[in-house]
N, C-alpha and C positions, 0 to 999 in steps of 0.2 A: 396457541403459539404467540409469542410477542416479537418475533422477527421472522425473516424469510430464510432460515438456516437450511431448509431442505434443498435449495438450489444455490446456496452461497456458502459453500464449505470453507472458502478462504477468508470468510468474514470481511468482505470488501464493503466499503460504504456505497450507498445507492448512487451517489454522485458527489462531486466536490466543486468548489468555486474555481474560477480561472486562475487566481494566484496560487492556489494549492496545486493545480494541474501543472503550472509552470515550475513550481518548486519540485514536484515529483520528477519532471524531466531533467532538471539540472542535477538533482541528487543522484539519479540513476546513472547519468553520464560520469559524474565525479566518482561514484562507487566503482565503476568499471576501470577507470584509469588510475585509481589509487589502490587497487587490489593487487598487492605485491605478489602474492602466491600465484595467482593466475597469470600475471604478466611474465614472471620469471620462469614458471614451468613451461609456458608456451614458447618462450624464447629458447629454453634448453632443448625442448623437443624439436623445435624448428631447426636449430643448429645441428642436431644429430649427435650421435656418439662416435668418438674417435679413439683409436687405440692409444694415441699420445696422451690421453687423459691419465692413463696409468703412470706416466712419467711424473706428472705433478701430484697425483693422488695414488700412492702405491697400493692402497687397499681397494681401489676402484675396480668394478667389473660392470659389464653391460647390464646384468640383472639388477645390481644395486642402483645403477644410474637410472634405469627404466622405472624401477619400483619407486624410488624417491621422487622422481618427477611426476609420475602418474598420481601418487598420493598427494603431492603438493597441488597438482591441478584439481583433483577431486575436492580437496579442502577449500581451495579458492572458489570453485563452482558452488559448493555448499554455502560459503559465506555470501556469494552473490545472490543466491536464491533467498537466503534469510533476509538480506538487506532489501531485496526486491519486495518481499512480503511486507516488511515493516514500513516501507515507503508507501506502498499503494493502499495499505490499510488505514492510514491516518487521514484525518479530515482538517488538519491545521498545519500551517507552515512550520510553526515552532516544533510541533511534535515530530514532523518529518525529519528535521535536522537534528533533534535530540536523539532519535533512533539511529540516524546516520553516524553520529558521534559514538554511540554505544557500540555499534558494529565495528567501527574503526578501532576502538579500544580493544575489543576482543581479538580482532585480527592481528594486533600487534603483540599479543601475549608471547608468541614464539620468539619474536625479536627481543622482547624484554628478557626472556630466559637466556638468550645468547649473550646479552649484555651482562647479566648476572654471572654467567660462566666466565666471561672475560675478566670480571672483577675478582674471581677466585672464591665466590660464595658457594660453589658446588664441589670444591676440592681442587687440589693442585693438578691432578691428572686431567680432570675435565677442563681446567683452565689452559693447560698446555695444548690440548686438542683444539680448543676454541681459538687460541692464538694462531695455531697452525692453519686452521681453515681461514681465519681472517687475513693472514699474510700471504697465502698461496694464491697465485694467479696463473691463468692458462690462456695462451693464445696460439693455436696451431700454426706452424710456419708453412704448412702445405696448402693453406687456403689461398686462393687466388682472388683477385678483385672481383671477378665475375661471380665466383662462389659466394663471396660476402654480400654482393648486391642481391643475389637470389634469396639468401637467408633474411635479409632486411625486408624484402618484398613478402616473404612468407610470414614474418612476424606481423607486418601491417595487415595482411589478409586475415590472419587469425584474430587480431584485435578488432578489426572491422566486423568480423563475423560475430564476435561476442557482443559488441555494441548493437549490431543489427538484431541479434536474438533477444537481447534485453528490451530494446525499443519495440520489437514486434509483440512481445508479451505484454508490455505496457499498453500498446495500441489495442490489444485484445481486451484488456480490462476497460479502457476508455470506451471502446465500442459497446461493451455490455452495459456500461453505465448510461450511455447516451440513448440506447434503445429501451431503457427502463427495465432491463432484464432482471435486475436485482431488487425490483420493487414488487410487493405483493399485488396480485391482480385485483383483489377485492378485500373488503374488510366489513365485518358486521359490527354495527354500533347499537348500543342499548342505552337510552337515556332514562333517567329516573323520573317518574311522574310525581314523586313526592315533593321534590324541590322545585322543579320547573315543568308544570303540566304542558306548557306550550311546546316543549321539545319532545315530549313523549311520542306523538304521532310520527315523528321522523326517525324513530328507531327502525333499523332494518339493514339491508345489504347495500353497501356503497361500492360501485365498480370504478376501476381506474379509467379516466377519460383519455382520449388520444390528444387532447388539447392541453398544452401547458399554460399556466398563468404564473407570472413572477418567477419564471425559470424553474418551476417545479410542477409535478403532476397534480391533478385534482381528482377527487373521488366524488362521483355523483350518485345520489340515491337511485337505486335501480328501478323502483316501482313508479314513482311519480316524476322523477327527474327535476324536482323542485327544491332539493337541498344539496349542499355541496360542502366538502371538506377541502380546503386549499390553504396556500401559504401567502401571507401578506408581508411584503418587504418593509412597509412603513413601520410596522410594530414588531417585526422579526418574530413572528409567531404563526402557528397553524390556527386556522379559524373555522368555525362552522357558521354557515349562512343559509337562509332559505328565502324563497320568493319565486318570482317568475324565472323560468329557466334561462331566458335570454339576458336577464339582468343580474344573474348571480355573479358576485365578485367577492374575493376573500377579504378585501380591505374596506368594503362599504356594507353597512347594515348587518354586520355579523352579530350573532347571538351568543357565541361561546368562543373562547380562545385558549390556547395553550400558554405555558410559560415561554419566555423568550428563548429562541433557539435558532440555529442556522442549518439544522439537519434537513436532508432531502428525503428522509425516510419517516413517514408518519408513525410507523409502528415503533420507532426507537424512542418515542416520548409518551407512549401510552401509560406508563407507570408514573409519569410526572403530573403535577397538578394542572387541571383545566379550570377555567372560570366562566361562569354564566354572566352575561352582560345585561344589566337592566338599566333603562334610561334614567330611572329615578334613584336606584340604589348603587349604580356603578357595577364594579366587578365583584362577584361573589363566588367562593369556591364551590365547584360542582361536587356532588356526592352520588355514590352508587351508579356510576356510569362506567361503561367499559367498552373496549375495542377487542375484536377477535378476528384474526385473518384466516383465510381458507382458500 
């Protein structure tokens, strides 16, 4: 396996930086309040059905009203779910807002169809119907001020419930990331003796440590506890180091390093180049070494 897909069906990143976390929060709130289908459907359902609707819309019936609003609400909820997945799956601020723009564009397709209908691109009959829908308004005269206030409160409660649900789901994702639930608990490392004999004896199982360094987990060699895989902020790379257990540090005296990366998941870069560090020769590409999770 080259990832932890067994317990990460949603393909969530192991963790993200603080600025990405803030961007996720902002994007999710914006998604909820710009989701027209959800807002309008909840408003219509909150207002309820009135017989006077048939005076403004002669072909209206309760079944049609209910079906249209329920379908609109379901479409809006589906768009929210897709937007939520796209936001929490990304590891950079730019990708988050690019996905947000893509979802916003897709959600506006039905409105674009209405604009085309108004322009007569779908035929004269469809244009007449679109103009009729555009120009017809409805405001029941039987509503009282008290009834209107109750409906406003209902809409606010519904919107607050949607926001709370989205943020609760986001909090669940953040919690899983903070307890390292999305990271593999152990990894098997095999170093090639042909290129670097000094690293060969450190082949074996590396288990996830409970202590973080540089805001990322570390993996310690299970048998001797004298070798470690960790992340170094100074060079923005995962490194391999060995020595006394109490002196192990990802940024000092490392003997191998990955390419530059900001990922929190070690297994996401196992297929990328790693380099053996020699004091005299500098960085040299490593060959015939591999990682395997279990």
